[in-house]
ZAZAKE-207897 format. One line per 5 residues: number of its first residue (from 1); their letters; for each residue y, x, z of C-alpha. Coordinates in steps of 0.5 Angstrom, whole numbers. Example, Ala and Ser with C-alpha at 12.3 -4.5 7.8 and 13.67 -1.06 7.14 Angstrom:
2
1	as	-9 25 16  -2 27 14;
This chain:
1138
1	mmqlf	57 -4 26  58 2 22  65 4 25  62 3 32  56 8 30;
6	tvwqa	61 13 27  64 13 34  58 14 38  56 20 33  63 23 35;
11	cfmgf	62 22 42  55 25 41  57 31 38  63 32 43  57 32 48;
16	krvnk	54 38 45  60 42 45  62 41 52  59 47 56  61 45 63;
21	pnqrt	55 42 67  60 37 70  63 35 64  57 34 60  54 30 66;
26	iltll	60 25 65  60 25 58  52 23 58  54 17 62  59 15 58;
31	lvlfa	55 15 52  49 11 55  55 6 57  57 6 50  50 5 47;
36	klcsa	49 -1 51  56 -4 49  55 -2 41  48 -5 41  49 -12 40;
41	tapvi	55 -17 39  56 -23 44  54 -30 42  59 -36 41  58 -43 45;
46	tdlnk	62 -49 45  62 -55 50  55 -59 50  56 -66 50  50 -70 53;
51	tgqpc	50 -78 53  44 -82 57  41 -89 56  44 -95 60  40 -95 67;
56	etaik	37 -88 65  35 -85 72  34 -78 69  37 -75 63  33 -70 60;
61	fsind	36 -64 56  32 -60 50  32 -53 47  35 -56 41  41 -59 45;
66	fssvf	43 -52 47  42 -49 40  47 -54 37  52 -51 41  50 -44 40;
71	tdadg	52 -39 35  50 -31 35  52 -26 29  46 -22 30  41 -28 29;
76	daigk	38 -28 36  35 -34 39  37 -37 46  34 -32 51  37 -36 57;
81	ikils	43 -40 60  46 -39 67  49 -45 71  56 -43 73  58 -50 77;
86	lpaat	54 -56 79  56 -63 78  58 -67 84  53 -70 89  56 -77 88;
91	egvlk	54 -76 80  47 -73 80  43 -67 81  41 -62 76  34 -60 76;
96	vvstp	29 -55 73  22 -58 73  22 -61 80  27 -55 83  34 -56 84;
101	vtvgm	39 -52 80  44 -47 84  50 -44 82  49 -38 78  41 -39 77;
106	eisan	39 -37 70  34 -41 66  30 -38 61  29 -41 54  22 -44 55;
111	lldkl	24 -48 61  30 -51 58  26 -57 56  24 -58 63  32 -59 65;
116	tfnvt	34 -66 67  40 -69 70  38 -74 75  43 -79 76  45 -81 83;
121	sgftg	44 -89 84  50 -93 82  54 -87 78  57 -89 71  62 -84 67;
126	tstfg	62 -77 65  60 -71 70  62 -64 68  60 -57 70  60 -50 67;
131	fniad	55 -46 64  54 -40 59  48 -38 54  45 -31 53  42 -29 47;
136	aggay	35 -26 47  38 -19 48  41 -22 54  48 -22 52  52 -28 55;
141	atitk	58 -31 51  65 -28 53  68 -35 54  64 -40 58  64 -47 57;
146	nikvt	62 -54 60  56 -59 60  59 -66 60  54 -71 61  56 -78 60;
151	vpdgl	52 -84 64  54 -91 61  55 -97 64  49 -101 66  45 -107 62;
156	sitnn	46 -115 63  40 -118 66  40 -125 67  35 -131 68  32 -128 74;
161	vvata	30 -134 78  24 -135 83  22 -141 87  16 -144 91  13 -151 91;
166	gatsn	11 -150 98  14 -152 105  20 -147 106  20 -148 114  15 -149 119;
171	cqdyf	14 -150 126  8 -146 128  6 -140 131  4 -137 124  4 -140 117;
176	dpapi	1 -138 110  7 -139 105  5 -142 98  6 -137 92  13 -136 90;
181	tessa	13 -136 82  17 -135 76  22 -141 74  24 -138 68  23 -131 64;
186	pvvqg	28 -126 65  33 -124 60  35 -116 59  40 -114 54  37 -111 48;
191	glpfn	30 -113 50  29 -107 54  22 -107 58  23 -108 65  19 -108 72;
196	yqwqq	18 -112 77  19 -111 85  19 -116 90  22 -115 97  23 -118 104;
201	stdnv	27 -118 109  28 -121 116  35 -122 117  37 -123 109  41 -117 109;
206	tytdi	36 -111 110  31 -111 104  25 -107 103  20 -106 98  13 -110 98;
211	sgata	8 -105 97  4 -106 91  8 -113 89  10 -111 82  7 -117 79;
216	kdydp	11 -123 76  9 -128 81  8 -126 89  4 -130 94  6 -128 101;
221	pviyn	1 -126 106  1 -130 113  8 -129 117  10 -130 124  17 -130 123;
226	ttyyr	23 -132 119  22 -128 112  26 -128 106  24 -126 99  27 -124 93;
231	rkilv	25 -121 86  28 -115 83  28 -114 75  28 -106 74  31 -102 68;
236	gfcyn	31 -95 70  37 -95 75  39 -102 73  37 -108 77  38 -115 78;
241	ssiev	36 -119 85  34 -126 85  37 -131 89  32 -131 96  27 -135 98;
246	aiimy	27 -137 105  21 -138 109  24 -141 116  19 -140 122  22 -144 128;
251	ppian	18 -144 134  15 -150 136  19 -155 141  17 -154 148  20 -156 155;
256	ngiha	20 -163 153  19 -167 160  21 -173 162  22 -175 170  20 -182 173;
261	ptsyt	27 -186 176  28 -184 183  30 -192 185  31 -199 182  34 -206 183;
266	gcgsn	31 -213 183  24 -214 183  18 -217 179  20 -219 172  27 -217 173;
271	tdysa	26 -210 176  32 -205 174  30 -198 174  35 -192 175  36 -187 169;
276	ingdl	30 -183 167  32 -175 166  29 -171 161  29 -163 161  33 -159 156;
281	psggn	28 -157 150  27 -150 148  24 -148 141  26 -151 134  33 -149 131;
286	gtyty	36 -149 138  40 -156 136  36 -162 138  37 -170 137  33 -175 141;
291	qwess	30 -182 140  27 -186 146  21 -190 145  17 -196 148  10 -199 148;
296	pgsnp	8 -205 152  2 -204 157  0 -198 161  -6 -195 157  -3 -189 153;
301	anavw	-9 -190 148  -7 -197 146  0 -196 146  4 -199 140  10 -195 140;
306	svipg	17 -198 137  24 -195 137  29 -197 143  36 -198 139  41 -194 141;
311	avskn	37 -189 146  39 -183 143  41 -178 149  37 -173 153  37 -178 159;
316	fdpda	35 -186 158  37 -191 163  32 -197 161  34 -204 162  30 -209 167;
321	isgpt	23 -209 165  19 -216 165  12 -212 165  8 -206 165  12 -201 160;
326	llrrk	10 -194 157  16 -190 155  17 -183 151  22 -178 148  22 -176 141;
331	vvsgq	26 -169 140  27 -167 133  30 -160 131  30 -158 124  23 -159 121;
336	cfdys	20 -159 128  19 -165 133  15 -167 139  13 -173 143  14 -172 151;
341	splpl	8 -175 155  8 -182 156  12 -185 163  9 -191 165  13 -196 169;
346	sptss	11 -203 172  15 -209 175  16 -208 182  11 -213 186  14 -220 187;
351	svtnn	12 -224 194  12 -230 189  5 -232 186  2 -238 183  9 -241 180;
356	sfvlp	7 -245 174  7 -253 172  4 -257 167  7 -262 162  5 -269 162;
361	qvnav	0 -271 157  5 -274 152  10 -269 151  13 -270 144  15 -276 140;
366	cggtg	15 -276 132  19 -281 129  23 -283 135  30 -281 137  29 -281 145;
371	fnpdp	24 -281 150  23 -282 157  17 -277 159  13 -277 165  14 -272 171;
376	lmgtv	13 -265 170  7 -263 176  8 -256 179  3 -252 183  4 -250 190;
381	aggsq	8 -243 190  6 -237 194  11 -233 198  16 -238 198  18 -246 197;
386	nyqwq	25 -245 195  25 -249 188  30 -250 183  29 -253 176  32 -251 170;
391	qsyss	33 -253 163  35 -251 156  35 -253 149  32 -246 147  26 -242 149;
396	ngpwt	31 -236 150  36 -240 154  42 -240 157  39 -244 163  42 -248 167;
401	nipge	40 -251 174  39 -258 174  43 -261 180  38 -264 186  32 -262 183;
406	tgkdf	29 -257 188  22 -260 189  15 -258 187  15 -263 181  20 -266 177;
411	nppfi	21 -272 173  26 -271 167  31 -277 165  31 -280 158  32 -274 153;
416	tqttf	34 -275 146  33 -268 143  28 -263 144  29 -260 151  26 -253 155;
421	yrrsi	24 -253 162  22 -248 167  22 -247 175  25 -242 179  24 -239 186;
426	yangc	28 -234 190  25 -230 195  26 -224 199  32 -222 194  27 -223 188;
431	tdnsl	28 -229 183  21 -231 180  21 -236 174  16 -240 171  14 -240 163;
436	pqait	18 -244 160  15 -251 156  18 -256 152  19 -264 151  19 -264 143;
441	iapla	23 -270 140  22 -270 132  27 -276 130  24 -277 123  17 -278 121;
446	ltnns	13 -273 116  13 -277 109  12 -275 102  5 -272 103  2 -273 96;
451	iaadq	-3 -269 92  -5 -269 85  -10 -270 81  -17 -272 80  -21 -268 75;
456	fistg	-28 -267 72  -31 -260 71  -37 -257 69  -42 -254 74  -40 -247 76;
461	kipal	-33 -248 73  -26 -247 76  -22 -253 77  -14 -254 75  -9 -252 81;
466	itgtq	-8 -258 85  -1 -259 86  3 -262 93  9 -265 93  15 -262 98;
471	psggd	14 -266 104  20 -269 108  22 -271 115  19 -268 122  23 -264 127;
476	gsnys	27 -260 122  23 -253 123  19 -250 117  13 -254 114  6 -251 115;
481	ylweq	0 -253 111  -8 -253 111  -12 -256 106  -19 -259 107  -25 -260 103;
486	stngs	-31 -265 104  -37 -266 100  -37 -274 102  -30 -276 104  -31 -276 111;
491	twtsa	-33 -270 114  -28 -264 113  -27 -257 114  -22 -252 112  -22 -251 104;
496	tgaan	-24 -244 102  -19 -239 99  -12 -239 100  -11 -246 104  -5 -245 107;
501	gkdyq	0 -246 101  4 -252 98  -1 -252 93  -8 -250 92  -13 -247 87;
506	peals	-20 -249 89  -26 -244 87  -31 -245 82  -35 -251 84  -42 -253 83;
511	attyf	-42 -260 87  -37 -266 87  -32 -264 92  -26 -268 96  -20 -265 98;
516	rrnvy	-14 -267 102  -7 -263 105  -5 -263 112  2 -262 113  5 -260 120;
521	cgqcn	12 -259 122  13 -258 130  10 -263 134  9 -268 127  3 -268 122;
526	svsen	1 -272 116  -5 -272 112  -5 -273 104  -9 -278 100  -16 -275 98;
531	viitv	-17 -272 91  -24 -272 88  -26 -266 83  -33 -269 80  -38 -264 78;
536	gtvti	-42 -265 72  -44 -264 65  -40 -267 59  -44 -271 54  -42 -273 47;
541	tnnti	-47 -277 43  -47 -281 36  -42 -276 33  -44 -277 25  -40 -279 19;
546	spngv	-42 -281 12  -43 -279 7  -45 -272 9  -48 -265 6  -45 -263 -1;
551	tetcg	-43 -266 -7  -41 -262 -12  -38 -263 -19  -38 -258 -25  -33 -258 -30;
556	mtsld	-28 -262 -26  -21 -260 -24  -19 -265 -19  -23 -270 -15  -21 -277 -10;
561	pplit	-27 -277 -5  -28 -284 -2  -27 -286 5  -31 -282 10  -34 -287 15;
566	gavas	-35 -285 22  -40 -288 27  -37 -290 34  -38 -284 39  -40 -284 46;
571	snlsf	-39 -280 52  -39 -280 60  -31 -278 59  -26 -281 56  -25 -278 49;
576	tyqwq	-21 -278 42  -22 -276 35  -19 -271 31  -21 -270 23  -21 -263 21;
581	qstdg	-21 -259 14  -23 -253 11  -23 -249 4  -28 -244 5  -33 -247 10;
586	ttwqn	-31 -243 16  -24 -243 18  -22 -250 20  -15 -254 21  -13 -260 24;
591	itgat	-11 -266 20  -4 -268 22  -5 -276 24  -12 -276 23  -15 -278 30;
596	akdyd	-18 -285 28  -26 -286 27  -26 -286 20  -22 -282 15  -20 -283 7;
601	pgiit	-18 -276 4  -13 -276 -2  -14 -272 -8  -17 -265 -8  -16 -259 -13;
606	qttsy	-20 -254 -10  -27 -254 -6  -26 -258 1  -30 -259 7  -29 -265 12;
611	rrqvi	-31 -266 19  -30 -270 25  -29 -267 32  -30 -271 39  -26 -269 44;
616	agavk	-28 -270 52  -24 -266 57  -25 -259 55  -31 -261 51  -31 -261 43;
621	danng	-36 -263 39  -36 -263 31  -41 -266 26  -44 -262 20  -39 -265 16;
626	iayvl	-38 -266 8  -37 -261 3  -34 -263 -4  -35 -257 -9  -30 -257 -15;
631	npkgi	-32 -252 -20  -28 -253 -26  -31 -247 -30  -39 -248 -28  -43 -243 -25;
636	ggntv	-39 -237 -22  -40 -231 -18  -47 -229 -21  -47 -221 -20  -53 -217 -18;
641	tadqs	-53 -210 -16  -54 -204 -17  -55 -198 -22  -61 -194 -19  -64 -187 -21;
646	ivana	-71 -186 -19  -77 -181 -21  -82 -183 -26  -88 -188 -23  -83 -190 -17;
651	tpsll	-81 -197 -14  -74 -198 -15  -70 -201 -9  -69 -209 -9  -64 -212 -14;
656	lgsdp	-59 -216 -10  -56 -222 -13  -50 -226 -10  -50 -233 -8  -47 -236 -14;
661	stavg	-40 -239 -12  -42 -246 -13  -48 -245 -9  -46 -249 -3  -52 -253 0;
666	qtfqy	-55 -253 -8  -61 -251 -10  -60 -246 -16  -66 -244 -21  -66 -236 -22;
671	tweks	-69 -232 -28  -70 -225 -28  -70 -221 -35  -72 -214 -37  -70 -210 -43;
676	tdgvn	-71 -203 -45  -65 -202 -49  -60 -207 -45  -58 -210 -51  -64 -214 -54;
681	nwvta	-71 -215 -53  -70 -219 -46  -76 -222 -43  -78 -225 -37  -79 -219 -32;
686	dgasn	-85 -218 -28  -88 -221 -22  -83 -226 -18  -77 -227 -22  -75 -233 -20;
691	tknyq	-72 -232 -14  -64 -230 -12  -66 -222 -11  -72 -219 -15  -76 -213 -13;
696	ppalt	-78 -209 -20  -85 -206 -20  -86 -198 -21  -83 -196 -27  -84 -190 -32;
701	vttyy	-78 -191 -37  -71 -193 -36  -71 -200 -36  -65 -206 -35  -65 -212 -31;
706	rrkvk	-60 -218 -31  -61 -225 -28  -60 -232 -31  -57 -238 -26  -58 -245 -28;
711	lgtcp	-55 -251 -24  -56 -259 -27  -51 -260 -33  -47 -253 -31  -48 -248 -37;
716	esise	-53 -243 -35  -50 -236 -32  -52 -229 -34  -50 -223 -30  -48 -216 -32;
721	kvkit	-54 -212 -33  -56 -206 -28  -60 -200 -30  -65 -196 -27  -66 -189 -30;
726	isanv	-72 -185 -30  -70 -178 -28  -73 -171 -26  -75 -171 -18  -70 -167 -14;
731	pisnn	-71 -167 -6  -66 -170 -2  -61 -165 2  -55 -165 6  -58 -171 10;
736	iidpp	-54 -168 16  -50 -173 22  -45 -170 26  -43 -172 33  -37 -177 35;
741	tnian	-30 -174 37  -30 -177 44  -37 -175 47  -34 -168 49  -36 -169 57;
746	lcgva	-40 -174 59  -42 -171 66  -40 -176 72  -39 -182 67  -43 -188 67;
751	sidps	-42 -191 60  -39 -189 54  -37 -193 47  -37 -187 42  -33 -187 36;
756	pipgr	-38 -188 30  -43 -182 28  -41 -179 22  -46 -178 17  -45 -173 11;
761	lpsas	-47 -176 4  -54 -174 2  -56 -171 -5  -62 -174 -9  -64 -175 -16;
766	atfty	-66 -182 -14  -62 -188 -11  -63 -188 -4  -62 -192 2  -60 -191 9;
771	qweqs	-64 -193 16  -61 -191 23  -66 -190 29  -65 -189 36  -69 -186 42;
776	ndgtn	-69 -185 49  -73 -179 49  -72 -175 43  -79 -176 41  -81 -184 40;
781	witip	-76 -187 35  -75 -194 34  -71 -197 28  -64 -200 29  -63 -207 26;
786	gatdq	-58 -207 21  -56 -200 21  -56 -198 14  -50 -195 12  -48 -188 11;
791	nydpg	-44 -188 18  -46 -191 25  -42 -194 31  -47 -194 37  -43 -199 41;
796	lltks	-43 -198 49  -48 -194 52  -50 -193 59  -56 -188 58  -57 -182 54;
801	tyfqr	-59 -184 47  -62 -180 41  -60 -182 34  -63 -180 27  -62 -182 20;
806	kvits	-67 -183 15  -65 -183 7  -70 -186 3  -72 -186 -4  -77 -189 -8;
811	tetni	-82 -183 -7  -79 -179 -1  -76 -180 6  -72 -175 9  -70 -175 17;
816	snkla	-63 -172 19  -62 -167 25  -63 -171 32  -56 -172 35  -56 -173 43;
821	ilisp	-51 -177 47  -53 -175 54  -50 -179 59  -50 -177 67  -47 -182 72;
826	vplss	-48 -177 77  -45 -170 77  -49 -164 78  -49 -161 85  -53 -157 90;
831	ntvtt	-53 -151 85  -54 -145 90  -58 -138 90  -59 -134 95  -58 -128 97;
836	nqdid	-54 -122 97  -59 -116 98  -59 -108 99  -64 -104 95  -66 -97 94;
841	ygkap	-65 -94 87  -71 -96 82  -74 -101 87  -75 -109 85  -71 -114 89;
846	fplag	-74 -120 93  -74 -126 89  -68 -130 88  -69 -137 91  -65 -143 88;
851	slpvg	-64 -149 91  -66 -156 88  -60 -159 84  -58 -166 85  -55 -171 80;
856	gdgny	-55 -170 72  -61 -174 69  -66 -172 74  -69 -167 69  -67 -159 70;
861	aymwe	-66 -154 65  -65 -147 68  -62 -140 65  -61 -134 70  -56 -129 68;
866	qsang	-54 -122 70  -47 -118 70  -46 -111 72  -39 -113 75  -40 -120 77;
871	knnwt	-34 -122 73  -35 -122 66  -40 -120 60  -46 -125 63  -52 -124 59;
876	aapdn	-59 -127 60  -63 -124 65  -70 -121 63  -77 -123 64  -78 -130 66;
881	ntsrn	-71 -133 67  -72 -140 66  -75 -142 72  -72 -145 79  -73 -138 82;
886	yqppt	-72 -131 79  -75 -125 80  -71 -119 78  -74 -113 75  -73 -106 78;
891	ltstt	-66 -104 78  -62 -97 78  -55 -100 78  -52 -105 82  -53 -112 79;
896	fyrrt	-50 -119 80  -54 -125 78  -53 -133 77  -56 -139 75  -54 -144 70;
901	vvsga	-57 -151 71  -57 -156 65  -59 -163 66  -57 -169 61  -49 -168 60;
906	cksis	-48 -164 66  -48 -157 67  -47 -153 73  -46 -145 74  -48 -142 81;
911	dsvki	-44 -137 85  -47 -130 84  -51 -126 88  -50 -118 89  -56 -114 89;
916	kvtai	-53 -107 91  -57 -101 89  -56 -95 93  -58 -88 89  -59 -81 92;
921	vdldl	-55 -76 87  -53 -69 89  -47 -68 85  -45 -60 84  -38 -58 82;
926	aktak	-36 -51 80  -29 -49 78  -27 -42 75  -20 -39 72  -18 -34 67;
931	lsesv	-12 -32 64  -10 -37 58  -11 -34 51  -7 -39 47  -1 -41 52;
936	dngid	4 -36 55  4 -36 62  -2 -40 62  -9 -41 66  -15 -43 63;
941	ysikv	-20 -47 68  -27 -49 67  -29 -55 71  -37 -56 71  -41 -62 74;
946	lnkgp	-48 -62 75  -52 -68 77  -58 -65 81  -61 -71 82  -66 -74 84;
951	qdads	-63 -80 81  -58 -82 75  -51 -82 78  -45 -87 76  -38 -88 76;
956	vivrd	-37 -80 77  -30 -78 77  -27 -71 78  -20 -70 81  -16 -64 81;
961	tlatn	-9 -64 85  -5 -58 81  -1 -53 86  6 -54 86  7 -47 82;
966	ikyya	3 -49 76  4 -55 71  -1 -59 67  -1 -57 59  -7 -59 56;
971	astnn	-15 -61 57  -21 -62 53  -28 -65 53  -33 -68 50  -35 -72 56;
976	gtfty	-31 -78 59  -24 -79 59  -18 -76 63  -11 -77 65  -5 -74 69;
981	detth	0 -77 73  6 -73 73  9 -76 79  3 -74 84  1 -68 80;
986	vftwt	-6 -71 80  -11 -69 74  -17 -74 73  -23 -73 69  -27 -80 69;
991	igkln	-34 -78 67  -38 -85 68  -45 -84 68  -49 -77 69  -56 -77 68;
996	naetk	-61 -73 73  -60 -65 71  -55 -67 66  -48 -62 66  -41 -64 63;
1001	vlkli	-36 -59 62  -28 -60 62  -23 -54 60  -16 -55 63  -10 -51 61;
1006	veafa	-4 -50 66  3 -46 66  5 -42 71  12 -42 74  11 -35 77;
1011	setit	7 -29 78  3 -30 84  -4 -32 87  -5 -39 85  -10 -43 88;
1016	nkasv	-13 -50 86  -18 -54 89  -22 -60 85  -27 -65 88  -32 -70 85;
1021	tgkts	-34 -77 87  -39 -82 85  -41 -89 86  -39 -91 93  -46 -94 94;
1026	didpd	-49 -88 92  -52 -83 97  -50 -75 96  -54 -71 101  -50 -65 100;
1031	ksnnq	-43 -66 100  -41 -59 101  -42 -58 93  -37 -64 92  -31 -59 92;
1036	stavf	-29 -52 88  -23 -48 89  -21 -43 84  -17 -37 86  -13 -34 80;
1041	pfvvf	-11 -27 83  -4 -24 83  -2 -23 75  4 -21 71  5 -26 66;
1046	ainak	10 -22 62  15 -16 64  22 -18 66  27 -15 61  32 -14 66;
1051	tlpnm	28 -9 70  26 -5 63  28 3 65  34 6 61  34 13 64;
1056	itpng	29 19 66  30 25 69  24 29 68  26 35 73  20 36 77;
1061	dgknd	23 33 83  18 27 83  23 22 82  24 18 76  20 24 72;
1066	flkfp	16 19 68  18 13 64  15 7 68  15 0 67  14 -5 73;
1071	qmdaf	7 -8 74  4 -4 68  -3 -4 70  -3 -12 69  -2 -10 61;
1076	tdnel	-7 -5 59  -7 -8 52  0 -5 50  3 0 45  9 5 47;
1081	svfdr	13 8 41  20 12 42  25 14 37  31 19 36  38 17 34;
1086	wgnkv	36 18 27  30 13 27  24 18 27  18 16 32  18 22 37;
1091	ysvkg	12 19 41  7 13 40  1 11 45  -4 5 46  -6 4 53;
1096	yqnnw	0 7 56  0 8 63  7 10 66  5 18 65  10 20 59;
1101	ngtgl	16 24 61  19 26 55  15 33 54  18 37 48  24 33 47;
1106	segty	31 35 49  36 31 53  40 26 49  39 18 48  33 15 45;
1111	fyvlk	30 8 43  24 5 45  19 -1 43  14 -3 48  9 -8 46;
1116	vrvgg	4 -12 51  -1 -17 50  -1 -23 55  -7 -28 53  -7 -29 46;
1121	kihqf	0 -27 44  4 -20 43  11 -19 47  16 -14 45  21 -11 49;
1126	keylt	27 -6 46  31 -1 50  35 5 50  33 11 54  37 17 56;
1131	ivrnr	33 23 58  37 28 63  33 34 65  38 38 70  44 34 71;
1136	fng	41 30 77  37 30 83  32 24 83;
């Protein structure tokens, strides 16, 4: 730089020695150019490599990206960049903010963070384009470089599976498909976040996005045409489409007509019609299958349709019909089907009438091999008397003419097998056949028809099954049965129940009844013998034994009891004996082989009891028996319970003594004793001390008790002692009972067997006992017998029941909490409230009417609740909220109400009603703008909202759509919240509630892209139900006049020619009037300040300075910042005009 400055000095001194005007002028220009070249060193740059993320749609640059490839020897920062070429359109588009970049465009350093490479969908790889960087002084690098943007390959997106549980095809004009839901969660490589987008198509080729369908699942609307749906998983540019779900809509089948046949042959029951032609259907999927169906009769309302085998063509040629017949055609096409209208066909009328005959009175033989029947008598036929008798060995033919039998009647010959006959008449081309009838021959008679057996039962009991043998004989066809019953054995009726089987199960009987079985086989039948079921009461008497009672030994280890003799028992049924034994007097076992009247026991080594059973039918009678008690050690099982703790002067609980182990049927002598030390000084206890149990009196000192037991010659038995301690009095606590585990929901339940009610262990200073109580109303309580444990099992309940537990000491009774087990067999219903209302602000609504509920236990408790949105946050409504109806208070905002009804175990919540409140509010919006003092190129907007009333406003929102020449920077307010949408450029300030006469203010800061007039409009809205009488003040437009945010460095002047010609005489900066806060300083080539002024106004012409090159510094204040500009200035006075 020193060498360059020396050259510059030499040039300047040479300029002073040149005298010719033209030479000096040329030299001046060279000096200016050289000064420019010598003023700074060009920066150096390298290639910029930028790699985006997989599937990224817009790859953003930053100032740091360019700083990393920029080097400047002068230490200057980046001033701007220039784009020298562009990426291919198939690769991407380069944009600054939202404006596409063009070749040669310069982008200032403060906008490099707004530079993006917008990737063309489907492109991966590297896109290369040229660029250059200039320093803050405007000097570009001498060698340009490339920006290389790499777009990596996409991501793996799998498991995108959807399905519908509903129908996927339909044959209606319209269809509401079931929701399409996710079968499994999508999996995105790297776990990156993703979005959903549902699409639809009518051809399964071209798909379009469904607006708003961005959730996991999708519920299609009603459709009228075949529609395909699929779901896209979106990760930037990457996506994965699910397999489509097709909802096929077929048009209903139409044109399904069939036409009557045009001709027929034959007549009567042999009428044969020509083919029935069917129309070619339309609709469905275009492919059709057919099935013809028929029904006997001529009334479609009574039709019973059956498929005609093989009739599957468009047309149908019916066989001959013998009676009125309905025909129809079913058309199937995919999921669609349709039936044609029924077509009736009837046999053509025959001229023959009254063609029938009567069998002889004896027309069957059972148990014979042959039969000569009497004549078959025919009626006189009308229309013709050309008779021909026919015979067959089957009712279905084939039929053969009987030679010579052409008369009205017919006398059959001797026959040896069942034979069918009919009479045929021919008239006018039509044959009429009578109904066939048979003469039956059954070679074998019915046999082996027997049933078993007689029974004796008690009144109201069900007898055992009556079994029947398998019959034989008859005419070889299937056997049929009919069971009959009688109360006297002579008058018979069909048996009740299933009476048509081989065997028969009678129902419960209350009187003696006879039964028999009828068997039928062809023309043969057989009636079984009778069985009788006698109904009565089984009696057993005189079942006694000797000895009986209890025989006890003391000090013996074995015993050989004597013979036990039994009296001869009697019964109205036959009976047997069975002796039994038991070692505990409870569980009895049969003694093998002991079935005689008497029994001789063997030697026993333990206590054993014996008894005799008399068994008559199903009735068993056992006597009281004899017990032989062996007690080798004397009296045992002498125990007493239990230790107690009581307060002074309290009465202890009853002392319980066990039954001694030798006490089976014996009388023991008891003596209770007491002691104050439990060691000696034992004396007979006070009061009734000679019973099995003992009740001590009230005590003041700790006392011990014991029991003595005597029995005959057995040694006296003394129990262990129990101690009754006198302690300080502590009240009962923790007497709490908890609900059973299985009573969660008993609404609509007729009964419940609750699990046991658990009771917690109480705390008390004295011994206590329990007593459970129950109530039907929670007020009147009764003691539950035997319910004296800590817990209680209620058993089966069929109505609502309350329970409580008493804990009882000698001085205190404590009652637990009440537990209700509510049972309501009939669920609650008819819980409705009416009706929605619209009211003015500050008014009271009409009362809300609630219906009278049905169900529960018939008693209803009400609770009215309110909510601001009708969805959640329900709270108790104010004032009287527990009545069937409800009067809301005066309201200032829309409010929802509902009613909860509780009855027994049931609870019902009504649908909500809405009280819509309309408020009158006048919202006034004012928006102003000024130059920002904190942000370069910034504008400060002030947005003020005033509620002029007269009511409070709610849901107040201000929306400001920013102009395209400004960009959101920041906002601040102490009232409400705000958001900004970069896509729509909409700034939203949500205030919420704004009271009458209240004002709220927000400051909004934006950046301007250019120096021009900026116009921006904001609007305010309130609750949609509110009335704003003056909407003219709901909007406000702020116009920020044309302003220069900074001086363009490229337009700085570098020469003036103050020669008085009015051209370029003064140092003028463009748009200087926009920068009144400025300071200008001018320096000579030696750095001396030769001119300085604040508030420069483009009015300096170098007065007092000689021609030459100078250097100036201009400082201007824009908003709150100082901008500094430097440039060389050449003064030439007489060498130029202009």
